C-alpha positions in Angstrom: -1.1 1.9 19.1 2.3 0.3 19.7 2.9 -2.9 17.9 4.3 -6.0 19.5 7.3 -6.7 17.4 8.3 -10.0 19.2 6.2 -12.3 17.0 8.2 -15.2 15.9 6.9 -17.1 12.8 6.5 -20.8 13.1 5.9 -23.3 10.4 2.1 -22.8 10.5 2.5 -19.0 10.3 4.7 -19.4 7.2 2.2 -21.8 5.6 -0.6 -19.3 6.2 1.4 -16.5 4.7 2.4 -18.6 1.7 -1.3 -19.6 1.2 -2.6 -16.0 1.4 0.2 -13.8 0.0 -1.3 -14.1 -3.5 -4.8 -13.2 -2.2 -7.5 -15.0 -0.3 -9.4 -17.7 -2.2 -12.4 -16.3 -4.0 -14.9 -18.6 -2.3 -17.8 -17.9 0.2 -15.6 -19.0 3.2 -12.0 -18.0 2.3 -10.5 -18.6 5.8 -12.0 -22.1 5.9 -10.4 -22.8 2.5 -7.0 -21.5 3.8 -7.4 -23.6 6.9 -8.0 -26.8 4.9 -4.9 -25.9 2.7 -2.6 -25.4 5.6 -3.9 -28.2 7.9 -5.4 -26.0 10.6 -8.8 -24.9 11.9 -10.3 -21.7 10.5 -10.2 -20.3 14.0 -6.5 -20.9 14.2 -6.0 -19.2 10.8 -7.9 -16.1 11.9 -6.2 -16.0 15.3 -2.7 -16.2 13.7 -3.5 -13.7 11.0 -4.7 -11.3 13.7 -1.5 -11.8 15.8 0.6 -11.2 12.6 -1.4 -8.0 12.0 -1.0 -6.8 15.6 2.8 -7.4 15.5 3.3 -5.8 12.1 4.4 -9.0 10.4 1.7 -8.4 7.9 0.3 -4.9 7.3 -3.3 -5.6 6.2 -5.8 -8.0 4.8 -7.9 -6.4 2.1 -9.1 -6.4 -1.4 -6.6 -5.1 -4.0 -8.5 -4.2 -7.1 -6.8 -4.2 -10.5 -7.2 -0.5 -11.4 -6.3 -1.2 -15.1 -9.3 -3.6 -15.4 -11.4 -1.0 -13.7 -10.5 1.5 -16.4 -8.1 3.5 -14.3 -5.3 3.7 -16.9 -3.9 7.2 -16.3 -1.7 6.6 -13.3 0.6 9.2 -11.8 3.1 9.2 -9.0 2.9 12.7 -7.6 6.1 13.7 -5.9 6.4 16.6 -3.4 9.1 18.6 -1.8 8.1 19.1 1.8 10.1 19.9 4.9 11.7 16.8 6.3 10.4 17.6 9.8 6.8 17.7 8.4 6.9 14.7 6.0 5.4 12.2 8.4 2.5 14.4 9.4 1.8 15.5 5.8 2.2 12.0 4.5 -0.4 10.7 6.9 -2.8 13.4 5.7 -2.2 12.7 2.0 -2.3 8.9 2.5 -5.7 9.3 4.1 -7.2 10.7 0.9 -9.5 8.1 -0.7 -8.0 8.5 -4.1 -4.4 7.9 -3.0 -3.5 4.2 -3.3 -0.2 4.5 -1.6 1.9 7.2 0.0 5.5 7.1 1.3 8.6 9.0 2.1 11.9 8.6 0.1 15.2 10.3 0.4 16.0 13.4 -1.7 18.9 13.2 -4.2 20.0 16.8 -4.4 20.5 18.8 -6.5 18.6 16.9 -9.1 15.8 15.3 -7.1 14.3 17.5 -4.3 11.2 15.4 -3.7 10.7 13.4 -0.5 6.9 12.6 -0.4 5.4 10.3 -3.0 1.6 9.7 -3.5 0.2 7.4 -6.2 -3.1 8.5 -7.8 -5.1 6.8 -10.5 -7.6 8.1 -13.0 -9.4 7.2 -16.3 -7.7 10.2 -18.0 -4.7 12.4 -17.1 -7.1 15.3 -16.5 -8.6 13.3 -13.6 -5.2 12.6 -12.2 -4.3 16.3 -12.5 -7.5 17.2 -10.6 -6.5 14.8 -7.8 -3.0 16.2 -7.7 -4.5 19.7 -7.4 -6.5 18.5 -4.4 -3.2 17.2 -2.8 -1.6 20.6 -3.6 -4.5 22.4 -1.9 -4.2 20.1 1.2 -0.4 20.7 1.4 -0.7 24.4 0.7 2.5 26.3 1.4 4.0 23.2 3.1 5.0 21.9 -0.4 7.6 24.0 -2.2 7.5 22.0 -5.4 5.9 19.0 -7.0 5.7 17.0 -10.2 3.8 14.0 -11.6 5.4 10.9 -13.1 3.0 9.1 -15.3 3.1 5.3 -15.8 3.7 4.1 -19.3 3.5 0.3 -18.7 3.3 -2.2 -15.9 6.4 -4.2 -15.3 5.5 -6.1 -12.1 2.4 -6.3 -10.0 3.3 -8.5 -7.0 4.4 -7.7 -3.5 7.1 -9.4 -1.4 6.7 -13.2 -1.3 8.1 -15.6 1.2 8.7 -19.3 0.6 6.8 -21.7 2.9 
């Protein structure tokens, strides 16, 4: 699906983004609460969010669980050396795994850093992360010439990009 990238943000769009970028209100009718906060109807809030999703201004609306609170404290960024001409295809396959929270491509920094595909996995223990990394390795097969896992040691920041209203 080709996205319409011509979406221009107006003041109401910016207020909606500002009101929702930290998460939807934890109430039975979150869009109505946002609408009240920004001075619009809930129908307008939903329509504008849909337009921003369609245009790519925002990527998704969804729950973002705190994996530490859920007991997932062994977290590892798996890094993979795959052919550059295959990284998009392979990244889509790895990113579709239900245990991969995010997956992306980054440039190599040869000769010290040969990795170009990154996939974050979480587990209660390192053995669980290692099992998940093994599943990624099985999926990639011979298309990955090397990989490693970088384990988190502490959380420094847990917020995404923020815009001012």
